[in-house]
gemmi code that builds the backbone of each chain (N, CA, C; Angstrom):
import gemmi

chains = {
    "A": [
        ("MET", (89.352, 93.275, 85.833), (89.809, 92.170, 86.657), (90.616, 91.044, 85.941)),
        ("GLU", (91.592, 90.559, 86.308), (92.248, 89.422, 85.716), (92.558, 88.199, 86.375)),
        ("ILE", (92.335, 87.067, 86.016), (92.215, 85.824, 86.706), (93.342, 84.996, 85.888)),
        ("LYS", (94.293, 84.614, 86.602), (95.597, 83.906, 85.750), (95.869, 82.537, 86.589)),
        ("GLU", (95.822, 81.491, 85.833), (96.344, 80.222, 86.428), (97.817, 80.399, 86.575)),
        ("LEU", (98.345, 80.086, 87.958), (99.651, 80.273, 88.173), (100.466, 78.952, 88.100)),
        ("LYS", (99.834, 77.926, 88.850), (100.529, 76.741, 88.577), (99.600, 75.633, 89.250)),
        ("SER", (100.015, 74.243, 89.163), (99.267, 73.392, 90.032), (100.106, 72.827, 90.925)),
        ("GLU", (100.048, 73.069, 92.236), (100.912, 72.510, 93.195), (100.389, 71.497, 93.798)),
        ("GLY", (100.872, 70.308, 93.881), (100.293, 69.200, 94.428), (98.875, 68.843, 93.695)),
        ("GLU", (97.900, 68.912, 94.664), (96.554, 68.755, 94.271), (96.050, 70.069, 94.021)),
        ("ALA", (96.466, 71.110, 94.310), (95.648, 72.425, 94.193), (96.157, 73.251, 93.205)),
        ("LEU", (94.930, 73.911, 92.538), (95.277, 74.941, 91.577), (95.614, 76.263, 91.991)),
        ("VAL", (96.708, 76.851, 91.754), (96.901, 78.152, 92.376), (96.511, 79.187, 91.164)),
        ("ALA", (95.820, 80.350, 91.663), (95.423, 81.229, 90.518), (95.674, 82.566, 91.195)),
        ("THR", (95.929, 83.753, 90.432), (95.984, 85.073, 90.838), (94.873, 85.860, 90.429)),
        ("LEU", (94.308, 86.586, 91.215), (93.120, 87.532, 91.023), (93.747, 88.950, 90.954)),
        ("SER", (93.788, 89.753, 89.950), (94.069, 91.046, 90.019), (93.297, 92.103, 89.466)),
        ("GLY", (93.355, 93.483, 90.232), (92.501, 94.430, 89.529), (91.214, 94.469, 90.434)),
        ("ARG", (89.961, 94.694, 90.051), (88.911, 94.882, 90.810), (87.728, 93.884, 90.679)),
        ("MET", (87.116, 93.403, 91.687), (86.109, 92.278, 91.629), (84.940, 92.997, 91.986)),
        ("ASP", (84.051, 93.501, 91.119), (82.855, 94.101, 91.424), (81.618, 93.813, 90.462)),
        ("ALA", (80.778, 94.739, 90.487), (79.477, 94.340, 89.941), (79.858, 94.118, 88.675)),
        ("MET", (80.717, 94.718, 87.866), (81.063, 94.409, 86.570), (81.993, 93.105, 86.331)),
        ("THR", (82.571, 92.594, 87.196), (83.615, 91.640, 86.928), (83.408, 90.431, 87.725)),
        ("GLY", (82.469, 90.386, 88.783), (82.257, 89.296, 89.716), (81.984, 88.097, 88.993)),
        ("GLY", (81.071, 88.189, 87.804), (80.785, 87.115, 87.054), (81.825, 86.341, 86.344)),
        ("GLU", (82.909, 87.059, 86.050), (84.204, 86.288, 85.413), (84.678, 85.395, 86.396)),
        ("PHE", (84.667, 85.586, 87.691), (85.272, 84.682, 88.650), (84.428, 83.386, 88.689)),
        ("THR", (83.167, 83.748, 88.833), (81.974, 82.454, 88.790), (82.237, 81.706, 87.464)),
        ("ASP", (82.531, 82.394, 86.428), (82.579, 81.476, 85.155), (83.828, 80.842, 85.176)),
        ("GLN", (85.089, 81.366, 85.507), (86.174, 80.667, 85.582), (86.190, 79.570, 86.631)),
        ("MET", (85.733, 79.681, 87.814), (85.657, 78.658, 88.732), (84.872, 77.703, 88.076)),
        ("GLY", (83.655, 77.763, 87.466), (82.939, 76.898, 86.936), (83.720, 76.033, 85.819)),
        ("ILE", (84.513, 76.543, 85.093), (85.019, 75.892, 84.204), (86.173, 74.994, 84.890)),
        ("TRP", (86.908, 75.384, 85.865), (87.878, 74.599, 86.423), (87.173, 73.420, 87.363)),
        ("ILE", (86.073, 73.655, 87.830), (85.287, 72.671, 88.641), (84.906, 71.589, 87.667)),
        ("GLU", (84.235, 72.257, 86.560), (83.742, 71.107, 85.561), (84.929, 70.215, 85.068)),
        ("ALA", (86.080, 70.717, 84.971), (87.304, 70.075, 84.482), (87.840, 68.964, 85.723)),
        ("GLY", (87.180, 69.075, 86.679), (87.463, 67.912, 87.685), (88.320, 68.583, 88.869)),
        ("LEU", (88.662, 69.921, 88.912), (89.441, 70.389, 89.960), (88.699, 70.624, 91.270)),
        ("GLU", (89.089, 70.448, 92.380), (88.439, 70.599, 93.602), (89.176, 71.455, 94.752)),
        ("ASN", (90.518, 71.739, 94.462), (91.399, 72.443, 95.622), (91.777, 73.572, 95.004)),
        ("PHE", (91.584, 74.680, 95.462), (91.928, 76.088, 94.981), (92.742, 76.958, 96.006)),
        ("ILE", (93.940, 77.621, 95.413), (94.220, 78.553, 96.301), (94.597, 79.831, 95.376)),
        ("ILE", (93.880, 80.923, 96.024), (93.618, 82.199, 95.229), (94.606, 83.227, 95.759)),
        ("ASP", (95.639, 83.593, 95.155), (96.505, 84.700, 95.367), (95.862, 86.038, 95.392)),
        ("CYS", (95.632, 86.837, 96.207), (94.836, 88.123, 96.159), (95.643, 89.311, 96.202)),
        ("SER", (96.966, 88.920, 96.255), (97.874, 90.077, 96.355), (97.809, 91.344, 95.553)),
        ("LYS", (97.185, 91.064, 94.375), (97.107, 92.137, 93.280), (95.549, 92.481, 93.149)),
        ("LEU", (94.686, 92.054, 94.119), (93.288, 92.390, 93.937), (93.204, 93.635, 94.877)),
        ("ASP", (92.853, 94.879, 94.100), (92.626, 96.271, 94.730), (91.387, 96.485, 95.371)),
        ("TYR", (90.250, 95.830, 94.951), (89.100, 96.309, 95.322), (88.131, 95.007, 95.468)),
        ("ILE", (87.194, 95.080, 96.246), (86.088, 94.089, 96.143), (84.868, 94.709, 96.677)),
        ("SER", (83.845, 94.393, 95.952), (82.538, 94.780, 96.376), (81.587, 93.571, 96.735)),
        ("SER", (80.360, 93.946, 97.280), (79.482, 92.652, 97.508), (79.226, 91.687, 96.348)),
        ("ALA", (79.269, 92.269, 95.223), (79.204, 91.267, 94.177), (80.442, 90.491, 93.993)),
        ("GLY", (81.456, 90.704, 94.399), (82.817, 90.027, 94.488), (82.634, 89.025, 95.538)),
        ("LEU", (82.102, 89.385, 96.648), (81.879, 88.616, 97.980), (80.941, 87.506, 97.513)),
        ("ARG", (79.955, 87.831, 96.689), (78.869, 86.926, 96.319), (79.543, 85.653, 95.354)),
        ("ALA", (80.257, 86.187, 94.448), (81.104, 85.176, 93.606), (81.985, 84.339, 94.429)),
        ("ILE", (82.633, 84.874, 95.462), (83.340, 83.936, 96.262), (82.675, 83.081, 97.145)),
        ("LEU", (81.543, 83.489, 97.693), (80.667, 82.729, 98.364), (80.119, 81.491, 97.830)),
        ("MET", (79.691, 81.924, 96.390), (78.958, 80.933, 95.513), (80.110, 79.624, 95.440)),
        ("ALA", (81.266, 80.167, 95.098), (82.452, 79.144, 94.755), (82.699, 78.369, 95.767)),
        ("ALA", (82.842, 78.953, 97.149), (83.134, 78.340, 98.332), (82.095, 77.301, 98.428)),
        ("LYS", (80.836, 77.502, 98.499), (79.925, 76.599, 98.823), (79.838, 75.409, 97.937)),
        ("ARG", (80.107, 75.752, 96.531), (80.077, 74.524, 95.414), (81.271, 73.664, 95.761)),
        ("ILE", (82.493, 74.261, 96.171), (83.667, 73.528, 96.218), (83.629, 72.699, 97.632)),
        ("LYS", (82.989, 73.300, 98.757), (82.682, 72.350, 99.969), (81.669, 71.348, 99.684)),
        ("SER", (80.801, 71.507, 98.770), (79.759, 70.317, 98.622), (80.441, 69.410, 97.684)),
        ("LEU", (81.639, 69.457, 97.090), (82.578, 68.613, 96.444), (83.635, 67.883, 97.463)),
        ("ASN", (83.534, 68.539, 98.712), (84.621, 68.128, 99.613), (85.995, 68.633, 99.119)),
        ("GLY", (86.081, 69.793, 98.319), (87.312, 70.478, 98.007), (87.578, 71.370, 98.812)),
        ("SER", (88.359, 72.200, 98.535), (88.914, 73.381, 99.381), (89.202, 74.733, 98.737)),
        ("LEU", (88.981, 75.797, 99.227), (89.294, 77.201, 98.748), (89.865, 77.892, 99.654)),
        ("GLN", (91.063, 78.384, 99.384), (91.880, 79.259, 100.373), (92.115, 80.332, 99.463)),
        ("LEU", (92.080, 81.637, 100.179), (92.449, 82.841, 99.830), (93.847, 83.310, 100.490)),
        ("ALA", (94.552, 84.018, 99.712), (96.079, 84.429, 100.278), (96.351, 85.628, 100.087)),
        ("ALA", (96.990, 86.286, 101.027), (97.799, 87.713, 100.756), (96.797, 88.756, 100.347)),
        ("LEU", (95.777, 89.045, 101.157), (94.725, 90.068, 100.935), (95.461, 91.356, 101.239)),
        ("GLN", (95.010, 92.207, 100.378), (95.397, 93.861, 100.738), (94.470, 94.269, 101.802)),
        ("GLU", (94.984, 95.323, 102.631), (94.347, 95.848, 103.696), (92.972, 96.129, 103.549)),
        ("SER", (92.483, 96.835, 102.358), (91.228, 97.376, 102.084), (90.362, 96.135, 101.747)),
        ("VAL", (90.793, 95.051, 101.106), (90.052, 93.859, 100.695), (89.694, 93.173, 101.847)),
        ("ASN", (90.764, 92.783, 102.743), (90.779, 92.234, 104.063), (89.538, 92.946, 104.963)),
        ("ASN", (89.671, 94.270, 104.883), (88.824, 94.945, 105.877), (87.371, 94.482, 105.460)),
        ("VAL", (86.898, 94.510, 104.109), (85.557, 94.266, 103.774), (85.349, 92.763, 104.067)),
        ("PHE", (86.240, 91.854, 103.829), (86.182, 90.397, 104.259), (85.872, 90.304, 105.728)),
        ("SER", (86.595, 91.042, 106.755), (86.296, 90.760, 107.892), (85.042, 91.422, 108.468)),
        ("ILE", (84.757, 92.583, 107.883), (83.516, 93.340, 108.226), (82.260, 92.311, 107.847)),
        ("SER", (82.333, 91.837, 106.658), (81.472, 90.862, 106.191), (81.303, 89.428, 106.781)),
        ("GLY", (82.302, 89.190, 107.867), (82.411, 87.932, 108.546), (82.902, 86.771, 107.573)),
        ("PHE", (83.518, 87.118, 106.357), (83.899, 85.827, 105.535), (85.216, 85.424, 106.021)),
        ("ASP", (85.954, 86.135, 106.950), (87.132, 85.502, 107.695), (86.768, 84.280, 108.309)),
        ("LYS", (85.538, 84.208, 108.698), (84.993, 83.180, 109.648), (84.557, 81.932, 108.887)),
        ("ILE", (84.366, 82.121, 107.388), (83.847, 81.076, 106.809), (84.700, 80.463, 105.618)),
        ("ILE", (85.678, 81.333, 105.447), (86.741, 81.208, 104.263), (88.145, 81.177, 104.751)),
        ("PRO", (88.954, 80.167, 104.520), (90.215, 80.091, 104.996), (91.145, 81.269, 104.464)),
        ("ILE", (91.640, 82.238, 105.049), (92.382, 83.233, 104.529), (93.802, 83.135, 105.224)),
        ("LYS", (94.879, 83.051, 104.423), (96.307, 82.860, 104.726), (97.066, 84.342, 104.309)),
        ("GLU", (97.963, 84.543, 105.238), (98.665, 85.810, 105.394), (99.488, 85.869, 103.902)),
        ("THR", (100.114, 84.854, 103.797), (100.750, 84.802, 102.478), (100.561, 83.454, 101.619)),
        ("LEU", (100.843, 83.475, 100.340), (100.744, 82.474, 99.475), (101.481, 81.132, 100.096)),
        ("GLU", (102.560, 81.402, 100.512), (103.517, 80.354, 100.883), (102.808, 79.625, 102.058)),
        ("ASP", (102.207, 80.454, 103.048), (101.188, 79.856, 103.973), (100.287, 78.876, 103.484)),
        ("ALA", (99.757, 79.317, 102.474), (98.444, 78.497, 101.873), (99.089, 77.300, 101.260)),
        ("LEU", (100.265, 77.449, 100.566), (100.987, 76.443, 99.822), (101.445, 75.183, 100.828)),
        ("ASN", (101.798, 75.803, 102.130), (102.417, 74.957, 103.132), (101.365, 73.920, 103.931)),
        ("GLN", (100.211, 74.441, 103.536), (99.191, 73.646, 104.311), (99.201, 72.188, 104.209)),
    ],
    "B": [
        ("MET", (91.813, 131.008, 98.435), (90.271, 131.124, 97.958), (89.437, 131.158, 99.489)),
        ("PRO", (88.626, 131.872, 99.590), (87.751, 131.912, 100.858), (86.945, 130.717, 100.860)),
        ("SER", (86.624, 130.260, 101.903), (86.001, 128.970, 102.074), (84.589, 129.047, 101.565)),
        ("THR", (83.854, 130.155, 101.860), (82.540, 130.395, 101.177), (82.398, 130.197, 99.727)),
        ("ASN", (83.511, 130.668, 99.173), (83.580, 130.606, 97.689), (83.552, 129.220, 97.247)),
        ("SER", (84.708, 128.503, 97.826), (85.011, 127.100, 97.350), (83.620, 126.139, 97.692)),
        ("GLU", (82.830, 126.551, 98.707), (81.854, 125.820, 99.189), (80.606, 126.064, 97.918)),
        ("GLN", (80.668, 127.311, 97.523), (79.663, 127.499, 96.342), (79.994, 126.682, 95.005)),
        ("ILE", (81.131, 126.652, 94.892), (81.753, 125.720, 93.726), (81.348, 124.214, 93.880)),
        ("ALA", (81.565, 123.919, 95.152), (81.600, 122.476, 95.385), (80.260, 121.954, 95.703)),
        ("ASN", (79.335, 122.257, 94.780), (78.027, 121.770, 94.856), (77.448, 121.534, 93.444)),
        ("ASP", (77.463, 120.118, 93.241), (77.363, 119.494, 91.927), (76.248, 118.358, 91.793)),
        ("TYR", (76.118, 118.095, 90.578), (75.196, 116.960, 90.364), (75.585, 116.416, 89.041)),
        ("LEU", (75.213, 114.965, 88.960), (75.434, 114.172, 87.629), (74.124, 113.301, 87.578)),
        ("GLU", (73.543, 113.576, 86.319), (72.416, 112.742, 86.069), (72.698, 111.932, 84.758)),
        ("LEU", (72.404, 110.705, 84.731), (72.778, 109.740, 83.551), (71.736, 108.584, 83.842)),
        ("ALA", (71.690, 107.707, 82.619), (70.871, 106.696, 82.697), (71.312, 105.615, 83.624)),
        ("ALA", (70.376, 105.089, 84.383), (70.557, 104.044, 85.380), (71.125, 102.758, 84.817)),
        ("THR", (72.378, 102.725, 84.337), (72.909, 101.503, 83.624), (74.317, 101.153, 84.409)),
        ("LEU", (74.566, 99.784, 84.268), (75.961, 99.447, 84.952), (77.088, 100.064, 84.110)),
        ("LYS", (76.886, 100.244, 82.631), (77.679, 100.935, 81.852), (78.404, 102.373, 82.454)),
        ("ASN", (77.287, 103.158, 83.045), (77.606, 104.389, 83.447), (78.169, 104.334, 85.173)),
        ("LEU", (78.207, 103.099, 85.585), (78.520, 103.116, 87.029), (79.983, 103.723, 87.270)),
        ("PRO", (80.904, 103.434, 86.469), (82.316, 103.978, 86.637), (82.186, 105.614, 86.591)),
        ("LEU", (81.262, 106.086, 85.669), (81.253, 107.574, 85.635), (80.623, 108.099, 87.011)),
        ("PHE", (79.580, 107.410, 87.415), (79.012, 107.978, 88.760), (80.044, 107.731, 89.935)),
        ("MET", (80.792, 106.714, 89.854), (81.882, 106.530, 91.021), (82.984, 107.581, 90.801)),
        ("ALA", (83.252, 107.970, 89.673), (84.396, 108.869, 89.529), (83.970, 110.409, 89.894)),
        ("PHE", (82.733, 110.577, 89.763), (82.246, 111.684, 90.029), (82.267, 112.018, 91.442)),
        ("VAL", (82.063, 111.100, 92.379), (82.158, 111.065, 93.883), (83.520, 111.097, 94.343)),
        ("THR", (84.240, 110.070, 93.695), (85.712, 110.050, 94.237), (86.714, 111.055, 94.016)),
        ("ASP", (86.429, 111.575, 92.792), (87.243, 112.719, 92.507), (86.916, 113.817, 93.516)),
        ("ARG", (85.706, 114.269, 93.659), (85.443, 115.045, 94.992), (86.061, 114.897, 96.127)),
        ("ALA", (86.048, 113.588, 96.499), (86.585, 113.160, 97.740), (87.903, 113.314, 97.850)),
        ("ARG", (88.571, 113.069, 96.780), (90.181, 113.398, 96.480), (90.401, 114.751, 96.676)),
        ("GLN", (89.663, 115.604, 95.993), (89.764, 117.237, 96.046), (89.677, 117.591, 97.550)),
        ("SER", (88.901, 116.884, 98.126), (88.351, 117.287, 99.477), (89.427, 116.746, 100.569)),
        ("GLY", (90.406, 116.153, 100.185), (91.510, 115.669, 100.996), (91.253, 114.122, 101.872)),
        ("PHE", (90.262, 113.499, 101.397), (90.139, 112.246, 101.946), (91.216, 111.477, 101.495)),
        ("SER", (91.528, 110.377, 102.429), (92.670, 109.705, 102.452), (92.417, 108.650, 101.153)),
        ("SER", (93.439, 107.764, 100.639), (93.109, 106.787, 99.729), (92.166, 105.841, 100.330)),
        ("LYS", (92.593, 105.285, 101.537), (91.842, 104.303, 102.324), (90.429, 104.693, 102.456)),
        ("ARG", (90.141, 105.902, 102.792), (88.700, 106.370, 102.926), (88.052, 106.421, 101.550)),
        ("ILE", (88.840, 106.802, 100.537), (88.420, 106.905, 99.156), (87.740, 105.457, 98.731)),
        ("ALA", (88.431, 104.471, 99.071), (88.353, 103.185, 98.738), (86.784, 102.841, 99.289)),
        ("GLU", (86.606, 103.103, 100.602), (85.328, 102.977, 101.164), (84.291, 103.672, 100.600)),
        ("VAL", (84.144, 104.990, 100.171), (83.415, 105.782, 99.552), (83.081, 104.957, 98.357)),
        ("GLU", (83.959, 104.448, 97.637), (83.793, 104.050, 96.245), (82.854, 102.532, 96.515)),
        ("LEU", (83.233, 101.922, 97.504), (82.364, 100.706, 97.766), (80.898, 101.122, 98.097)),
        ("VAL", (80.545, 102.253, 98.971), (79.322, 102.520, 99.161), (78.635, 102.991, 97.982)),
        ("ILE", (79.236, 103.729, 97.324), (78.536, 104.228, 95.933), (78.321, 103.024, 95.098)),
        ("GLU", (79.030, 102.003, 94.850), (78.828, 101.007, 93.995), (77.575, 99.998, 94.567)),
        ("GLU", (77.639, 99.975, 95.959), (76.566, 99.189, 96.496), (75.214, 99.777, 96.264)),
        ("ALA", (75.251, 101.104, 96.530), (73.884, 101.910, 96.648), (73.581, 101.995, 95.149)),
        ("LEU", (74.487, 102.061, 94.200), (73.913, 102.249, 92.769), (73.574, 101.031, 92.153)),
        ("VAL", (74.166, 99.824, 92.408), (73.802, 98.701, 91.920), (72.507, 98.207, 92.261)),
        ("ASN", (72.123, 98.431, 93.425), (70.796, 98.264, 93.825), (69.738, 98.890, 92.806)),
        ("ILE", (69.911, 100.238, 92.632), (69.200, 100.976, 91.767), (69.100, 100.470, 90.252)),
        ("ILE", (70.291, 100.274, 89.882), (70.524, 99.769, 88.324), (69.829, 98.449, 88.218)),
        ("ASP", (70.045, 97.524, 89.249), (69.242, 96.240, 89.090), (67.926, 96.158, 89.457)),
        ("TYR", (67.184, 96.945, 90.204), (66.009, 96.658, 90.712), (64.928, 97.891, 90.518)),
        ("ALA", (65.438, 99.141, 90.367), (64.561, 100.277, 90.445), (63.721, 100.362, 89.214)),
        ("TYR", (64.117, 100.042, 87.979), (63.487, 99.950, 86.656), (63.296, 98.542, 86.078)),
        ("PRO", (62.463, 97.870, 86.668), (62.333, 96.425, 86.117), (62.125, 96.283, 84.590)),
        ("ASP", (61.111, 97.422, 84.297), (60.650, 97.183, 82.911), (60.689, 98.264, 81.983)),
        ("ARG", (61.596, 99.130, 82.360), (61.834, 100.500, 81.419), (63.212, 100.814, 81.843)),
        ("GLU", (63.578, 102.044, 80.911), (64.971, 102.510, 81.203), (64.554, 103.816, 82.235)),
        ("GLY", (65.593, 104.012, 83.213), (65.247, 105.334, 84.032), (66.645, 105.859, 84.214)),
        ("TRP", (66.458, 107.043, 84.923), (67.838, 107.611, 85.190), (68.145, 107.705, 86.878)),
        ("LEU", (69.049, 108.123, 86.920), (69.830, 108.268, 88.174), (70.538, 109.618, 88.486)),
        ("ARG", (70.212, 110.093, 89.618), (70.957, 111.416, 89.739), (71.703, 111.501, 91.122)),
        ("LEU", (72.778, 112.153, 90.982), (73.701, 112.165, 92.093), (73.882, 113.711, 92.365)),
        ("ASN", (73.365, 114.001, 93.478), (73.612, 115.542, 94.059), (74.830, 115.465, 95.096)),
        ("LEU", (75.907, 116.147, 95.003), (76.959, 116.229, 95.803), (77.330, 117.511, 96.403)),
        ("LYS", (77.492, 117.648, 97.720), (77.951, 118.671, 98.331), (79.022, 118.580, 99.340)),
        ("THR", (79.912, 119.546, 99.500), (80.787, 119.550, 100.435), (80.561, 119.962, 101.597)),
        ("GLY", (80.394, 119.375, 102.776), (80.414, 119.841, 103.927), (81.120, 120.622, 104.700)),
        ("ALA", (80.772, 121.431, 105.902), (81.676, 122.175, 106.470), (82.925, 121.943, 106.887)),
        ("GLU", (83.157, 120.378, 107.410), (84.346, 120.137, 107.945), (85.060, 119.187, 106.746)),
        ("GLY", (84.633, 119.456, 105.566), (85.437, 118.663, 104.401), (84.644, 117.436, 104.044)),
        ("GLY", (83.409, 117.055, 104.763), (82.813, 115.791, 104.625), (82.060, 116.119, 103.378)),
        ("LEU", (81.548, 114.993, 102.862), (80.722, 114.874, 101.658), (79.341, 114.450, 102.124)),
        ("LYS", (78.342, 115.151, 101.456), (76.932, 114.771, 101.473), (76.343, 114.464, 100.050)),
        ("LEU", (76.009, 113.121, 100.114), (75.601, 112.792, 98.661), (74.146, 112.312, 98.666)),
        ("GLU", (73.266, 112.852, 97.724), (72.050, 112.432, 97.474), (71.880, 111.602, 96.381)),
        ("ILE", (71.366, 110.418, 96.361), (70.980, 109.466, 95.250), (69.574, 109.521, 95.086)),
        ("LYS", (69.100, 109.852, 93.755), (67.750, 109.806, 93.437), (67.491, 109.075, 92.278)),
        ("ASP", (66.289, 108.507, 92.582), (65.733, 107.773, 91.146), (64.167, 107.763, 91.108)),
        ("ARG", (63.611, 107.445, 90.055), (62.165, 107.513, 89.990), (61.581, 106.060, 89.735)),
        ("GLY", (62.213, 105.094, 90.182), (61.939, 103.774, 90.067), (61.096, 103.178, 91.294)),
        ("VAL", (61.044, 101.877, 91.213), (60.302, 101.404, 92.376), (60.639, 101.779, 93.651)),
        ("ALA", (59.681, 102.222, 94.616), (59.984, 102.699, 95.849), (60.785, 101.594, 96.730)),
        ("PHE", (61.838, 101.933, 97.215), (62.796, 101.005, 98.005), (63.519, 101.585, 98.937)),
        ("ASN", (63.372, 101.278, 100.363), (64.135, 101.827, 101.576), (65.134, 100.753, 101.897)),
        ("PRO", (66.322, 101.090, 101.302), (67.314, 100.090, 101.625), (67.695, 99.855, 103.230)),
        ("LEU", (67.201, 100.969, 103.941), (67.632, 100.668, 105.381), (66.517, 99.618, 106.044)),
        ("GLU", (65.654, 99.327, 105.340), (64.870, 98.208, 105.928), (65.283, 96.892, 105.756)),
        ("ILE", (66.223, 96.640, 105.103), (67.020, 95.471, 104.871), (67.697, 95.043, 105.987)),
        ("GLU", (67.277, 93.813, 106.376), (67.917, 93.179, 107.692), (69.569, 92.864, 107.485)),
        ("ASP", (70.231, 93.310, 108.605), (71.673, 92.696, 108.416), (71.877, 91.380, 108.349)),
        ("PRO", (72.832, 90.771, 107.657), (73.231, 89.491, 107.596), (73.598, 88.906, 108.704)),
        ("ASP", (73.369, 87.497, 109.195), (73.877, 86.779, 110.368), (75.257, 86.445, 110.158)),
        ("LEU", (76.193, 87.295, 110.558), (77.581, 87.196, 110.352), (78.223, 85.873, 110.910)),
        ("ARG", (77.464, 85.339, 111.884), (78.064, 84.134, 112.570), (77.537, 82.587, 111.894)),
        ("ALA", (76.552, 82.673, 110.883), (76.227, 81.520, 110.090), (77.410, 80.734, 109.393)),
        ("GLU", (77.390, 79.569, 109.476), (78.246, 78.500, 108.689), (78.208, 78.879, 107.324)),
        ("LEU", (79.473, 78.469, 106.479), (79.532, 78.724, 105.178), (78.209, 78.224, 104.532)),
        ("MET", (77.637, 76.975, 104.661), (76.680, 76.495, 103.884), (75.441, 77.166, 104.224)),
        ("GLU", (75.243, 77.862, 105.388), (73.963, 78.507, 105.906), (74.005, 80.017, 105.266)),
        ("ARG", (75.301, 80.426, 105.102), (75.284, 81.972, 104.562), (74.506, 82.123, 103.359)),
        ("PRO", (73.468, 83.074, 103.219), (72.804, 83.119, 102.097), (73.684, 84.030, 101.205)),
        ("VAL", (73.387, 83.771, 99.880), (74.389, 84.444, 98.729), (73.451, 85.773, 98.600)),
        ("GLY", (74.161, 86.913, 98.861), (73.440, 88.232, 98.496), (73.297, 88.830, 100.112)),
        ("GLY", (72.715, 90.020, 99.791), (72.209, 90.642, 101.009), (73.427, 91.397, 101.861)),
        ("LEU", (74.592, 91.521, 101.134), (75.694, 92.143, 101.919), (75.822, 93.677, 101.527)),
        ("GLY", (75.440, 94.062, 100.374), (75.624, 95.329, 99.868), (75.065, 96.559, 100.913)),
        ("VAL", (73.677, 96.330, 101.100), (73.332, 97.289, 102.116), (73.964, 97.445, 103.434)),
        ("PHE", (74.361, 96.117, 104.080), (75.233, 96.124, 105.176), (76.760, 96.765, 105.074)),
        ("LEU", (77.150, 96.823, 103.962), (78.401, 97.483, 103.671), (78.251, 98.865, 103.498)),
        ("ILE", (77.064, 99.302, 102.873), (76.795, 100.656, 102.898), (76.824, 101.342, 104.361)),
        ("LYS", (75.975, 100.580, 105.219), (75.791, 101.085, 106.547), (77.155, 101.154, 107.375)),
        ("LYS", (78.082, 100.154, 107.140), (79.296, 99.945, 107.774), (80.376, 101.116, 107.320)),
        ("PHE", (80.255, 101.638, 106.145), (81.252, 102.527, 105.676), (80.855, 104.021, 105.428)),
        ("SER", (79.538, 104.234, 105.779), (79.003, 105.629, 105.683), (78.878, 106.037, 107.125)),
        ("ASP", (78.836, 107.425, 107.161), (78.797, 107.977, 108.707), (77.316, 108.384, 108.978)),
        ("ASN", (76.493, 108.423, 108.072), (75.084, 108.745, 108.265), (74.271, 108.304, 107.007)),
        ("LEU", (73.116, 108.067, 107.337), (72.305, 107.423, 106.299), (70.765, 107.760, 106.407)),
        ("PHE", (70.194, 108.510, 105.236), (68.796, 108.651, 105.417), (67.975, 108.139, 104.072)),
        ("TRP", (66.727, 107.770, 104.332), (66.123, 107.546, 103.080), (64.671, 108.219, 103.187)),
        ("LYS", (64.265, 108.824, 102.104), (62.898, 109.357, 102.146), (62.270, 109.295, 100.568)),
        ("GLN", (61.092, 109.167, 100.662), (60.341, 109.457, 99.270), (59.921, 110.729, 99.198)),
        ("GLN", (60.128, 111.510, 97.896), (59.709, 112.632, 97.660), (58.814, 112.668, 96.323)),
        ("GLY", (57.617, 112.643, 96.483), (56.764, 112.510, 95.226), (57.046, 111.039, 94.943)),
        ("ASP", (57.357, 110.994, 93.561), (57.601, 109.746, 93.166), (59.120, 109.354, 93.049)),
        ("GLU", (59.872, 110.255, 93.868), (61.278, 109.912, 93.859), (61.969, 109.173, 95.157)),
        ("ASN", (62.690, 107.986, 94.819), (63.438, 107.706, 96.049), (64.665, 108.622, 96.277)),
        ("CYS", (64.788, 108.977, 97.708), (66.081, 109.663, 97.722), (67.044, 109.288, 99.012)),
        ("LEU", (68.158, 108.729, 98.711), (68.999, 108.103, 99.682), (69.830, 109.273, 99.843)),
        ("THR", (70.073, 109.683, 101.186), (71.162, 110.636, 101.497), (72.282, 109.950, 102.407)),
        ("ILE", (73.584, 110.194, 101.817), (74.665, 109.393, 102.560), (75.757, 110.488, 102.782)),
        ("ILE", (76.141, 110.570, 104.330), (77.242, 111.314, 104.683), (78.564, 110.568, 104.852)),
        ("PHE", (79.488, 111.190, 104.130), (80.775, 110.697, 104.416), (81.644, 111.731, 105.299)),
        ("LYS", (82.095, 111.269, 106.466), (83.331, 112.228, 107.049), (84.636, 111.837, 106.485)),
        ("LYS", (85.599, 112.664, 106.598), (86.823, 112.251, 105.925), (87.599, 111.042, 106.641)),
        ("ARG", (87.120, 111.019, 107.849), (87.615, 109.781, 108.617), (86.641, 109.112, 109.281)),
        ("HIS", (86.775, 107.686, 109.579), (85.876, 107.133, 110.458), (85.880, 107.619, 111.803)),
        ("ALA", (84.893, 107.635, 112.543), (85.041, 108.022, 113.984), (85.632, 107.062, 114.831)),
    ],
}
model = gemmi.Model(1)
for chain_id, residues in chains.items():
    chain = gemmi.Chain(chain_id)
    for i, (resn, *xyz) in enumerate(residues, 1):
        res = gemmi.Residue()
        res.name, res.seqid = resn, gemmi.SeqId(i, " ")
        for name, pos in zip(("N", "CA", "C"), xyz):
            atom = gemmi.Atom()
            atom.name, atom.element = name, gemmi.Element(name[0])
            atom.pos, atom.b_iso = gemmi.Position(*pos), 0.0
            res.add_atom(atom)
        chain.add_residue(res)
    model.add_chain(chain)
structure = gemmi.Structure()
structure.add_model(model)
structure.setup_entities()
């Protein structure tokens, strides 16, 4: 899995996630979010268009980040999920607790 | 090739140490067979997810104080489906007893964890667990397509 900071758009940090978010890589997301949050960032948009696979370990990492960000009154939005990843999200009910936008532009225009 | 012949060939196992490092080998063992059996790439992604969830539970919890092994027995069924047996000799654990998560809970009330077994149930077609002597045996049936 690769996590890349794309840009800071207004108050939000935009990052792309690519590859696989699983039992072996979920921790990388937790670590990177920790670094950004420690640096004072509170609003995040994650472009998932290149994220090919997610398992419960990835969902756990996203849930932990979402809770931490909410407790700071920040925001976490995910955008452009691939069909298989989107399917895992909706089956797990994550589409009800985490804002998901169809495209990155939709998230940026919020 | 006559189908009886191919079914004889299509009966295989993989036994390795129960470590996260071996997870990709276990997963490829099953997904390669799913591909050969004509599963769609969408269905293969679901199979992959189920394998990861089932094996990570064993890798994380079955052998808390020692190294142990994990064995996969794989058979191709009559209609091209797969029957996977996952065996370990660790702590007795029936994943089917894990309660489903409350999907309507608000963000801050959602517990972290507890989704793995739920995803196994959602993406497999049949699921059995039994203890055979000191072995845990989880059997998972995958049809080519979801009903």
